[in-house]
Each structure stands twice: as C-alpha cells, then as structure tokens.
C-alpha positions as CSV (number, residue, x, y, z in Angstrom):
1,M,13.6,10.8,34.8
2,S,12.1,7.7,36.4
3,R,9.9,5.3,34.6
4,A,6.9,6.3,36.6
5,N,7.4,10.0,36.0
6,S,8.0,9.5,32.3
7,S,4.8,7.4,32.0
8,S,2.8,10.0,33.8
9,L,3.9,12.7,31.3
10,T,2.7,10.6,28.3
11,P,-0.9,11.6,27.4
12,A,-3.6,9.0,26.7
13,F,-4.6,11.0,23.6
14,F,-3.8,14.1,21.6
15,I,-6.3,16.6,20.3
16,L,-5.8,17.5,16.6
17,N,-7.1,21.1,16.2
18,G,-7.5,21.1,12.4
19,V,-6.6,24.4,10.8
20,P,-6.1,26.9,13.7
21,G,-7.7,30.3,13.2
22,L,-10.1,28.9,10.5
23,E,-12.3,26.7,12.7
24,A,-15.5,28.4,11.4
25,A,-14.5,27.5,7.8
26,H,-13.6,23.9,8.5
27,V,-16.6,22.5,6.6
28,W,-15.8,24.7,3.5
29,I,-12.1,23.8,3.7
30,S,-13.1,20.1,3.7
31,L,-14.9,20.2,0.4
32,P,-11.9,20.6,-1.9
33,F,-9.9,18.1,0.2
34,L,-12.8,15.6,-0.2
35,L,-13.0,16.1,-3.9
36,M,-9.2,15.6,-4.2
37,Y,-9.4,12.5,-2.1
38,I,-12.2,11.0,-4.3
39,I,-10.2,11.8,-7.5
40,A,-7.0,10.3,-5.9
41,A,-8.8,7.1,-4.7
42,V,-10.7,6.5,-8.0
43,G,-7.8,7.5,-10.2
44,N,-5.1,5.4,-8.5
45,C,-7.3,2.4,-7.9
46,G,-8.3,2.6,-11.6
47,L,-4.6,2.7,-12.6
48,L,-3.9,-0.3,-10.5
49,Y,-6.8,-2.2,-12.1
50,L,-5.9,-1.1,-15.6
51,I,-2.2,-2.1,-15.2
52,G,-3.2,-5.5,-13.7
53,Q,-5.7,-6.2,-16.5
54,E,-4.1,-4.9,-19.7
55,E,-1.3,-7.1,-21.1
56,A,0.2,-4.2,-23.0
57,L,0.9,-2.4,-19.6
58,H,2.8,-5.4,-18.2
59,R,6.1,-3.5,-18.6
60,P,8.7,-2.1,-16.0
61,M,7.5,1.5,-16.5
62,Y,3.9,0.6,-15.6
63,Y,4.9,-1.7,-12.7
64,F,6.7,1.3,-11.1
65,L,3.6,3.4,-11.9
66,A,1.5,0.8,-10.1
67,L,3.8,0.9,-7.1
68,L,3.5,4.8,-7.1
69,S,-0.3,4.6,-7.3
70,F,-0.5,2.1,-4.4
71,T,1.8,4.3,-2.3
72,D,-0.2,7.4,-3.2
73,V,-3.7,6.0,-2.4
74,T,-2.4,4.5,0.9
75,L,-0.8,7.8,1.8
76,C,-3.8,10.0,1.4
77,T,-6.0,7.4,3.1
78,T,-3.8,7.6,6.1
79,T,-4.7,11.2,6.8
80,V,-7.8,12.4,4.9
81,P,-10.6,10.3,6.6
82,N,-9.4,11.4,10.0
83,M,-9.1,15.0,8.8
84,L,-12.7,14.9,7.5
85,C,-13.9,13.6,10.9
86,I,-12.2,16.7,12.5
87,F,-13.8,19.1,10.0
88,W,-17.3,17.6,10.0
89,F,-17.9,16.0,13.4
90,N,-15.4,17.8,15.6
91,L,-13.8,14.4,16.5
92,K,-10.4,15.7,17.4
93,E,-9.1,13.1,19.8
94,I,-6.6,10.6,18.6
95,H,-5.0,7.9,20.9
96,F,-1.3,8.4,21.6
97,N,-0.3,5.2,19.9
98,A,-2.6,5.8,17.0
99,C,-1.0,9.2,16.6
100,L,2.5,7.6,16.5
101,A,1.2,5.0,14.0
102,Q,-0.2,7.7,11.7
103,M,3.1,9.7,12.0
104,F,5.1,6.6,11.0
105,F,2.9,5.8,8.0
106,V,2.8,9.4,6.7
107,H,6.5,9.8,6.8
108,M,7.3,6.2,5.6
109,L,4.9,6.5,2.6
110,T,6.2,10.0,1.6
111,G,9.7,8.5,1.7
112,M,8.5,5.6,-0.3
113,E,6.9,7.9,-2.9
114,S,10.2,9.8,-3.3
115,G,12.0,6.4,-3.7
116,V,9.6,5.2,-6.4
117,L,10.0,8.5,-8.4
118,M,13.7,7.8,-8.2
119,L,13.2,4.3,-9.5
120,M,11.1,5.6,-12.3
121,A,13.9,8.0,-13.3
122,L,16.3,5.1,-13.5
123,D,13.7,3.2,-15.6
124,R,13.6,6.1,-18.1
125,Y,17.4,6.2,-18.1
126,V,17.7,2.5,-19.0
127,A,14.9,2.8,-21.6
128,I,16.5,5.7,-23.4
129,C,20.2,5.0,-23.0
130,Y,20.1,1.2,-23.3
131,P,16.9,0.5,-25.3
132,L,18.1,-2.9,-26.7
133,R,18.9,-4.2,-23.2
134,Y,15.9,-2.6,-21.4
135,A,14.0,-5.9,-21.0
136,T,17.1,-7.9,-19.9
137,I,18.2,-5.2,-17.3
138,L,14.8,-4.5,-15.8
139,T,13.5,-8.0,-15.3
140,N,10.6,-8.7,-12.9
141,P,13.0,-10.0,-10.1
142,V,15.1,-6.8,-10.4
143,I,11.9,-4.6,-10.2
144,A,10.7,-6.6,-7.2
145,K,14.1,-6.2,-5.4
146,A,14.3,-2.5,-6.2
147,G,10.8,-1.9,-4.8
148,L,11.6,-4.0,-1.7
149,V,14.8,-2.1,-1.0
150,T,13.0,1.2,-1.4
151,F,10.3,0.0,1.0
152,L,12.8,-1.2,3.6
153,R,14.8,2.0,3.4
154,S,11.8,4.0,4.3
155,I,10.9,1.8,7.2
156,M,14.4,1.8,8.6
157,L,14.9,5.5,8.4
158,I,11.4,6.5,9.6
159,I,10.8,4.0,12.5
160,P,13.2,6.0,14.8
161,F,10.7,8.9,14.7
162,T,8.2,6.9,16.8
163,F,10.8,6.0,19.5
164,L,12.2,9.6,19.6
165,T,8.7,11.0,20.0
166,K,7.6,8.3,22.5
167,R,10.5,9.2,24.9
168,L,9.4,12.9,25.1
169,P,7.5,14.3,28.1
170,F,4.3,16.1,27.4
171,C,3.7,18.4,30.4
172,Q,2.4,21.4,28.5
173,G,-0.8,19.9,27.1
174,N,-1.8,17.6,24.4
175,V,-3.2,19.9,21.7
176,I,-1.6,19.6,18.3
177,P,-2.3,22.5,15.9
178,H,-2.6,20.3,12.8
179,T,-4.9,18.0,10.9
180,Y,-2.7,14.9,11.3
181,C,0.2,13.7,13.4
182,D,3.4,15.1,11.8
183,H,6.7,14.3,13.5
184,M,7.8,17.8,14.4
185,S,4.3,19.1,15.1
186,V,3.9,16.4,17.7
187,A,7.5,16.9,19.1
188,K,6.9,20.7,19.5
189,V,4.0,20.0,21.9
190,S,6.5,18.4,24.2
191,C,8.1,20.3,27.1
192,G,11.3,18.3,26.6
193,N,14.4,18.8,24.5
194,V,13.4,18.1,20.8
195,K,16.8,18.9,19.4
196,V,17.5,15.2,18.7
197,N,14.2,14.9,16.9
198,A,14.9,18.0,14.7
199,I,18.4,16.8,13.8
200,Y,17.3,13.3,13.0
201,G,14.3,14.6,11.0
202,L,16.7,16.7,8.9
203,M,19.1,13.7,8.5
204,A,16.3,11.4,7.4
205,A,15.1,14.1,4.9
206,L,18.6,14.3,3.4
207,L,19.1,10.6,3.3
208,I,15.8,10.1,1.4
209,G,15.0,13.3,-0.4
210,A,18.4,14.6,-1.2
211,F,19.7,11.2,-2.3
212,D,16.6,10.6,-4.5
213,I,16.9,14.0,-6.1
214,C,20.6,13.5,-6.8
215,C,19.8,10.1,-8.5
216,I,17.0,11.7,-10.5
217,S,19.2,14.6,-11.6
218,V,22.0,12.3,-12.7
219,S,19.5,10.1,-14.6
220,Y,18.1,13.0,-16.5
221,T,21.5,14.5,-17.2
222,M,22.5,11.2,-18.8
223,I,19.1,11.1,-20.6
224,L,19.5,14.7,-21.9
225,R,23.0,13.8,-23.2
226,A,21.7,10.7,-25.0
227,V,18.7,12.5,-26.5
228,V,20.7,15.5,-27.8
229,S,23.0,13.1,-29.5
230,L,20.2,11.6,-31.6
231,S,20.3,12.6,-35.2
232,S,16.5,12.6,-35.9
233,S,14.2,15.3,-34.4
234,D,11.4,12.8,-34.3
235,A,13.5,10.4,-32.2
236,R,14.4,13.3,-29.9
237,H,10.7,14.3,-29.5
238,K,9.6,10.7,-28.9
239,A,12.4,10.3,-26.2
240,F,11.4,13.5,-24.4
241,S,7.7,12.6,-24.6
242,T,8.3,9.3,-22.7
243,C,9.7,11.4,-19.8
244,S,7.2,14.2,-19.7
245,S,4.7,12.4,-17.4
246,H,7.5,11.5,-15.0
247,I,8.9,15.1,-15.0
248,C,5.4,16.4,-14.2
249,A,5.1,13.9,-11.3
250,I,8.4,15.0,-9.9
251,V,7.4,18.7,-10.0
252,I,4.0,18.0,-8.4
253,T,5.6,16.0,-5.6
254,Y,8.8,18.0,-4.8
255,V,7.6,21.6,-5.1
256,P,5.1,21.4,-2.2
257,A,7.5,19.2,-0.3
258,F,10.3,21.8,-0.5
259,F,7.9,24.6,0.4
260,T,6.7,22.6,3.5
261,F,10.2,21.6,4.5
262,F,11.8,25.0,4.2
263,T,9.0,27.2,5.6
264,H,8.5,24.8,8.5
265,R,12.2,25.3,9.5
266,F,13.1,28.8,8.3
267,G,9.9,30.7,7.7
268,G,7.9,29.9,10.8
269,Q,7.5,33.5,11.9
270,N,6.7,35.1,8.5
271,I,4.1,32.7,7.2
272,P,0.7,32.3,9.0
273,H,0.3,28.9,10.7
274,H,-2.9,28.1,8.8
275,I,-1.0,28.4,5.5
276,H,1.5,25.9,6.8
277,I,-1.3,23.4,7.7
278,I,-3.1,23.8,4.3
279,V,0.1,23.4,2.3
280,A,1.1,20.4,4.4
281,N,-2.2,18.8,3.5
282,L,-1.8,19.7,-0.2
283,Y,1.7,18.2,0.0
284,L,0.1,14.8,0.8
285,L,-3.0,15.2,-1.4
286,L,-1.8,16.9,-4.6
287,P,0.5,14.1,-6.0
288,P,-2.0,11.3,-5.5
289,T,-4.7,13.5,-7.1
290,M,-2.6,14.7,-10.1
291,N,-0.5,11.7,-10.9
292,P,-3.4,9.6,-12.4
293,I,-4.5,12.6,-14.4
294,V,-1.0,13.4,-15.7
295,Y,-0.3,9.8,-16.7
296,G,-3.8,9.3,-18.1
297,V,-3.5,12.4,-20.3
298,K,0.1,12.1,-21.4
299,T,0.5,8.3,-21.7
300,K,-1.0,6.8,-24.9
301,Q,-1.2,3.2,-23.7
302,I,-3.1,4.3,-20.5
303,R,-5.4,6.5,-22.5
304,E,-6.2,3.7,-24.8
305,G,-6.7,1.3,-21.9
306,V,-9.2,3.7,-20.3
307,I,-11.1,4.1,-23.5
308,K,-11.2,0.4,-24.0
309,F,-12.4,-0.2,-20.5
310,L,-15.1,2.5,-20.8
311,F,-16.3,1.8,-24.3
312,G,-15.0,-1.7,-25.1
313,D,-14.4,-2.3,-28.8
314,K,-17.0,0.2,-29.9
315,L,-14.3,2.7,-31.0
316,G,-12.2,0.1,-32.7
317,I,-9.4,-0.1,-30.1
318,T,-8.0,-3.6,-29.9
C-alpha cells in the first residue's frame, strides 16, 4: 500500500459508542462509575498524602503502596472523565492520535499496576523470610530502581501497540463499540489483517501478567513455608495478617482482568457485548476504588494515620 493510500485510510477521529445496546441507560450507568471514581480519587490521593506526611509510614511496604495508589488514580483518570462525557453530553468523538495515546496509557498503567503488585509480594517475602535484613535489603535506592525497571518494562512492551495500530487501514468506518480506546477494540474496527496485533497483545499479556503472577505465586509459596514453620500461633497469625491486604488487592485486580482477557478472546459469541464493556470498565475502576478501602481497613498504621489526620490528638493517638 502506498503512503498516500495508507494515509487516506487513517480516520481523523474515532467515535466511541459507549455501551452498545444500553444507550438509553447511559446516564444511570454513569452514576456508579462516577461514585467509584470519586472514591478512587479521594482514597488514593489521601493515601499518597498520608504516606508522604506520616513518618511511621516511611517504610518500603508503604512506598510500594504509594506507587500503587499513584498508578491507580492515574489509570482511572485516563478513562473515566472521557467516559462521563460520552454518557452525559454525547461527546463521542476522539482524535485518532488522542485515541492512540489513551490506548497506550491504559495498557501501560495496567501493566504497571501488575508489576507493583509483584513488587509488593517480593516486599512481603523479604519482610517475613528475612526480617532482620529487611531494612538493609530494601533500601530506598533499591525501591527506586525496582519501580523504575517496572515502569520501563511497561513502556517498552506496550509502546508497540501504538505503532501496530497506526499502520492499520480503517476502511470500514471509525465507530468503536466501547467507552475507551482499547488495543483490540480499535484494531477490530480495521479492515486490515489484525493477526499481528492479536499475537503481540497475547505475548505482552504473558510477559507482564503471567510473569508477575508466577513471581507472586513463588513469593507466597515461600512465605507460606516460612509461616508454617513458626512455632508460635500468634507469630503465624501476625505474619498472615501482614499479607492479607496485599492478597485482597491481588484478587481485586486479577479476577476481573482474567475475566476480561479470556471472555474477550474465547467467549465473544456467548456473552453479550454490553457485559464485556461494563466488565472492562470495572476492570479499570474496581482496583483503584477498593485498594484504599482494603488497606485502610486492614492496615493498623494507615487506620491510625487517618484517625490522627481527621481528629488530631483528640483520641490520644500520637
């Protein structure tokens, strides 16, 4: 295909259709998503502020939690405001390059979220299996380097999505049946061969998701072995309790991710398309909404920090 022809088949903009088949209910659908976004924004920004201000929270576990909170609030901000504009004001047009940018940030940040959960699992492994060396192993430079490597990994693996999508011809229209620009949702609008996109998308998912899940599984296998070998039941309970928040975060993140991934590829004919779209949005919104709540409820230091912030020293917390 010549350069001119390829350029003529690139639309100036796409039209995001929201949730196909439920257009009449868009305003009602937007309300729970708006509530979740407000909780996610307030909760994660509150965690970032609390971790920055409280000296007791200046520890590796909370640095990784701060990184997770920053990733989560950025991720939902990438999609929700645009989605609400579709639902409320029928503003469905998105520029071609803006769509590619949104696609990149959505997938890069979901990869980053997975990587941070993996780092948090390694943090719990070091804390429980090598408690005396915890502070010397996870120093601030090590934490910074681990975060940077995770960030660069996501960028390097996701940036090809934009080039693979940009090369595609779009001669069958520019309507995307979705609320945001997802890699395969955009690719499927094309009239070209998207096999390379599908193969690379699967490969990137395996290199990020499968690798992180393997590391998390190995970490918790080693943690379980270490905890079971403890002689005191109180020590075992304390060790398990330090992991409970992270395990909840893993479940909240990976369960909707697996559902979206497998149904998108293998259950497309059996599950209504509007269910795919709603679950895909929950996949991006549920972890940012629930993580601050889970860590706030289950982590004593964060609970005390919140109480101290809200009530000062009135309750006797120092």
